[in-house]
C-alpha positions in Angstrom: -21.8 -3.9 8.1 -17.8 -4.4 7.5 -15.8 -1.6 8.8 -13.6 -2.2 6.2 -13.7 -2.9 3.0 -10.0 -3.3 1.0 -10.1 -2.4 -2.9 -6.8 -3.6 -5.0 -4.1 -5.9 -5.6 -3.7 -9.9 -5.1 -0.6 -11.6 -5.3 1.4 -14.5 -5.0 4.9 -13.3 -3.5 7.9 -15.1 -4.6 10.6 -14.2 -2.1 14.5 -14.3 -3.3 17.1 -13.3 -0.9 21.0 -12.5 -2.6 23.7 -10.8 -0.8 24.8 -9.8 -4.5 23.6 -6.3 -5.2 24.6 -3.1 -4.5 23.7 -0.1 -3.2 24.3 3.1 -5.6 23.2 6.5 -5.2 21.6 8.5 -7.9 21.9 11.9 -7.9 20.2 13.0 -11.0 16.7 12.2 -10.1 14.7 13.6 -7.5 12.4 10.6 -7.5 14.4 7.7 -8.1 17.8 8.7 -6.3 19.1 5.3 -4.2 19.3 2.2 -7.0 19.3 -1.6 -6.4 21.8 -2.8 -8.5 23.9 -6.4 -10.0 26.7 -7.2 -12.0 25.2 -6.8 -15.9 25.4 -10.2 -17.3 26.1 -12.1 -14.0 24.1 -15.4 -12.6 23.2 -15.1 -9.6 22.7 -17.9 -7.5 20.5 -17.7 -4.1 19.7 -20.4 -1.8 16.6 -18.9 0.5 13.5 -18.6 -1.4 9.8 -18.2 0.5 5.9 -17.8 -0.4 3.5 -15.6 0.9 1.0 -13.6 0.4 0.5 -9.9 -0.8 -0.7 -7.5 -2.3 -2.0 -3.8 -0.8 -5.6 -5.4 -0.7 -4.7 -8.8 0.8 -1.8 -7.0 2.7 -3.6 -4.2 4.3 -7.4 -6.7 5.2 -5.4 -9.3 7.1 -3.4 -6.2 8.6 -6.8 -5.1 9.9 -8.3 -8.5 10.8 -6.0 -8.7 13.6 -6.9 -5.5 14.5 -10.4 -7.1 15.3 -12.2 -5.2 13.0 -14.2 -6.8 10.6 -13.2 -7.2 6.9 -13.6 -7.7 3.5 -11.3 -7.7 0.3 -12.4 -6.6 -3.3 -9.8 -7.9 -5.3 -10.3 -10.1 -8.5 -8.4 -13.8 -9.3 -8.1 -16.8 -11.7 -9.3 -19.6 -9.1 -8.2 -22.1 -11.2 -4.4 -21.0 -10.9 -3.4 -19.5 -7.3 -6.5 -18.3 -6.6 -8.4 -20.4 -4.6 -5.0 -20.5 -2.5 -5.0 -16.7 -2.0 -9.2 -17.2 -0.8 -8.2 -19.7 1.2 -5.7 -17.6 3.1 -7.8 -14.6 3.2 -10.4 -17.3 5.2 -8.0 -18.1 7.9 -7.6 -14.6 8.3 -11.2 -13.4 9.1 -12.0 -11.8 6.0 -14.3 -11.8 4.2 -13.9 -13.2 0.2 -17.2 -11.9 -0.7 -16.6 -9.0 -2.9 -13.7 -10.9 -4.6 -14.3 -12.3 -8.4 -12.9 -14.7 -10.3 -11.5 -14.3 -14.2 -9.8 -16.5 -16.1 -8.4 -14.5 -18.4 -5.0 -14.6 -16.8 -3.1 -15.8 -14.1 -4.0 -14.5 -10.7 -1.1 -11.4 -9.6 2.2 -12.8 -8.5 5.9 -10.5 -7.3 8.9 -11.5 -7.2 10.7 -9.5 -4.4 14.7 -9.3 -5.0 15.8 -9.0 -1.1 19.5 -7.8 -0.7 20.1 -9.7 2.2 23.5 -7.8 2.9 21.9 -4.3 3.8 21.1 -3.2 7.1 18.3 -2.0 5.6 17.0 -4.9 3.7 17.0 -3.2 0.6 14.6 -4.3 -2.1 12.6 -4.6 -5.9 10.0 -6.2 -6.9 8.9 -7.0 -9.8 4.8 -7.9 -10.7 2.8 -9.8 -13.0 -0.4 -7.5 -12.4 -2.5 -10.8 -14.0 -6.0 -10.8 -13.0 -5.8 -8.1 -11.0 -6.1 -5.9 -14.2 -9.2 -6.7 -14.4 -10.7 -5.8 -10.9 -14.2 -3.7 -11.9 -16.3 -1.6 -9.2 -20.0 -2.1 -9.4 -22.1 1.3 -8.0 -24.9 -1.8 -7.3 -22.8 -4.1 -5.3 -24.1 -4.5 -2.0 -21.3 -1.6 -0.1 -22.5 -1.8 3.6 -19.1 -0.8 5.6 -17.9 2.6 7.1 -14.7 2.8 5.4 -13.4 2.3 1.9 -9.2 1.3 2.3 -8.5 2.0 -2.1 -4.6 0.6 -2.5 -3.5 0.3 -5.8 -5.3 -0.3 -8.6 -4.2 -1.7 -12.2 -5.8 -1.7 -15.6 -6.9 0.2 -18.7 -9.7 1.8 -17.0 -8.5 2.4 -14.2 -10.2 5.8 -14.4 -13.2 4.6 -14.8 -12.9 2.4 -11.6 -12.5 5.1 -9.7 -15.2 7.5 -10.8 -17.2 4.3 -9.9 -15.7 4.2 -6.4 -16.4 8.2 -5.9 -20.4 7.3 -6.6 -20.0 4.5 -4.1 -18.6 7.0 -1.4 -20.5 9.8 -2.3 -24.2 8.1 -2.4 -23.4 5.5 0.4 -21.5 8.4 2.4 -18.5 5.8 2.7 -15.1 7.2 4.7 -12.2 7.2 2.1 -8.7 6.4 2.7 -6.6 6.3 -0.3 -3.3 5.1 -1.0 -2.5 5.2 -4.9 -0.6 2.6 -7.1 1.8 3.1 -9.5 -0.2 3.8 -11.9 -1.8 7.1 -10.1 0.6 8.3 -8.6 3.0 8.9 -12.3 -0.9 9.8 -13.4 -0.2 12.9 -11.4 -3.0 15.4 -9.4 -5.1 16.1 -12.3 -5.9 12.5 -12.9 -7.3 12.0 -9.3 -8.7 15.1 -8.0 -12.2 14.4 -8.4 -10.6 11.2 -6.0 -8.9 12.9 -3.6 -11.7 15.8 -2.6 -13.1 13.1 -1.2 -10.3 11.2 0.9 -11.0 11.4 4.4 -7.2 10.4 4.7 -4.5 9.9 2.1 -1.1 7.5 2.5 1.9 8.2 0.2 6.2 7.7 0.9 8.2 10.6 0.1 9.0 9.7 -3.1 5.3 9.5 -4.1 4.4 13.1 -2.7 7.7 15.1 -4.5 6.3 12.9 -7.6 2.6 13.8 -7.2 3.3 17.8 -5.9 5.9 18.0 -9.0 3.2 17.0 -11.4 1.0 20.3 -10.7 4.6 22.6 -9.4 8.0 22.8 -10.5 11.1 22.9 -8.1 14.6 22.7 -8.6 15.5 20.3 -6.0 13.3 17.9 -3.8 10.5 19.8 -1.6 10.6 20.0 2.5 8.7 17.8 4.3 6.0 20.3 5.4 6.1 21.9 2.1 5.0 18.6 0.4 2.4 18.2 3.0 0.9 21.4 2.5 0.3 21.3 -1.0 -1.2 17.9 -0.7 -3.7 19.4 1.8 -4.6 21.8 -1.3 -6.1 18.6 -3.2 -6.7 16.4 -0.2 -8.3 18.8 2.4 -9.1 15.8 5.2 -5.9 13.9 6.4 -2.3 14.0 4.8 0.0 11.3 5.5 3.8 10.6 4.4 5.6 8.4 5.4 10.0 7.9 4.9 10.8 4.6 5.3 13.3 4.6 9.0 12.8 8.4 9.2 9.5 8.0 10.5 6.0 9.8 9.0 4.7 13.1 9.0 1.2 13.9 8.7 -0.8 17.3 8.2 -4.5 17.7 8.7 -4.9 21.3 7.5 -4.3 22.7 11.3 -1.3 20.5 12.9 1.7 19.2 12.0 2.4 15.0 13.2 5.6 13.5 13.3 7.0 10.5 14.9 9.8 8.6 14.7 10.4 4.8 13.7 11.3 2.5 15.5 14.9 0.9 15.7 14.3 -2.5 14.7 16.3 -4.9 12.6 15.1 -5.7 9.7 14.1 -9.3 7.5 12.4 -7.9 5.1 11.1 -4.5 4.7 8.4 -5.4 2.1 5.4 -5.5 3.9 6.1 -2.1 6.1 4.0 0.4 4.0 1.0 -1.6 4.2 1.1 -2.6 7.6 1.4 0.9 8.6 -1.5 1.9 6.9 -3.6 -1.3 8.6 -2.1 0.1 11.7 -2.8 3.6 11.1 -6.5 3.6 9.6 -6.8 0.6 11.9 -6.6 2.8 14.9 -8.5 5.8 13.2 -11.8 3.7 13.1 -11.0 2.7 16.7 -10.4 5.5 18.5 -9.6 8.3 16.2 -7.0 9.9 17.2 -4.2 10.7 15.0 -1.4 10.5 17.7 -2.6 7.2 19.1 -2.8 6.0 15.1 0.8 7.0 14.2 2.3 5.0 16.3 0.4 1.9 16.1 1.4 2.3 12.1 4.8 3.1 13.7 4.4 -0.3 15.9 2.8 -2.3 13.3 5.3 -1.8 10.2 8.2 -2.3 13.1 6.7 -5.6 13.7 6.6 -6.5 10.3 9.7 -6.0 9.0 11.0 -8.5 11.1 9.7 -11.5 9.4 9.2 -12.8 5.6 6.7 -11.1 3.7 4.1 -8.4 3.7 1.8 -10.6 6.6 3.7 -12.7 8.9 5.0 -9.6 11.5 1.6 -8.2 11.6 0.5 -7.0 15.1 -2.5 -9.3 16.7 -5.4 -6.4 18.6 -5.4 -2.8 19.8 
């Protein structure tokens, strides 16, 4: 019996640091308010390049494992192209690879992440190739022996069908579900997610994602206040809503009480894995102690720790 099975993306991440980027404020969009820009037609040089394991399912699996939980990752890789490396890293981190599927149609997923090294907040942009992540399938007949499922970004044209299978598994096995939707899911809006949201024990989104989801069902002339976002999302996911808000901190709502935990001030090196680190800290704490306030503190601690190192896993904390 696993404590948590993570489902979602697996990538090999390439980090490129440059001081040539500029932050541009964009008042024309509610969801794209800050842009990282480079001179048109310029050739950008960098002297720093790092390679790390990434992807929502892998980042959180490693985070959970380091907190002492029994973890497996459900991902799809090409074992001939980087997939074997991904599996070795997970095994080293004591994450079970029994649910990993091999697919040779495309390379394993990878990301090129450009970090603005002159910025205090180390702003970044990720260019992602989903690769074999697109072929991840969920089989309800598999042995799903776990207390929790952590569902992150899901690629591929058939993701709606795969979510229906996850709904079947959660209902049949009485498994608790934590859900951190990816770009495709956020873009699709609440209507396509309504069935899985009803079963979700914990929904974790950042502020921009929360705005986009709420705007898919409700009209606003300006970005809604954070409490309004929490309340609206609770209508569709009536358990626990978490909204992360970068350096400002994290907000939560369980239908009875609003929670807030301030972010820790740290010297950021790379913010790429902050969201996944928070998620693994928060859900890991919830699995261990069931206390929302304590779990928010652990999530903040984990997120603050991971941004002090390059990559989404090196700075993850160990043990509770």
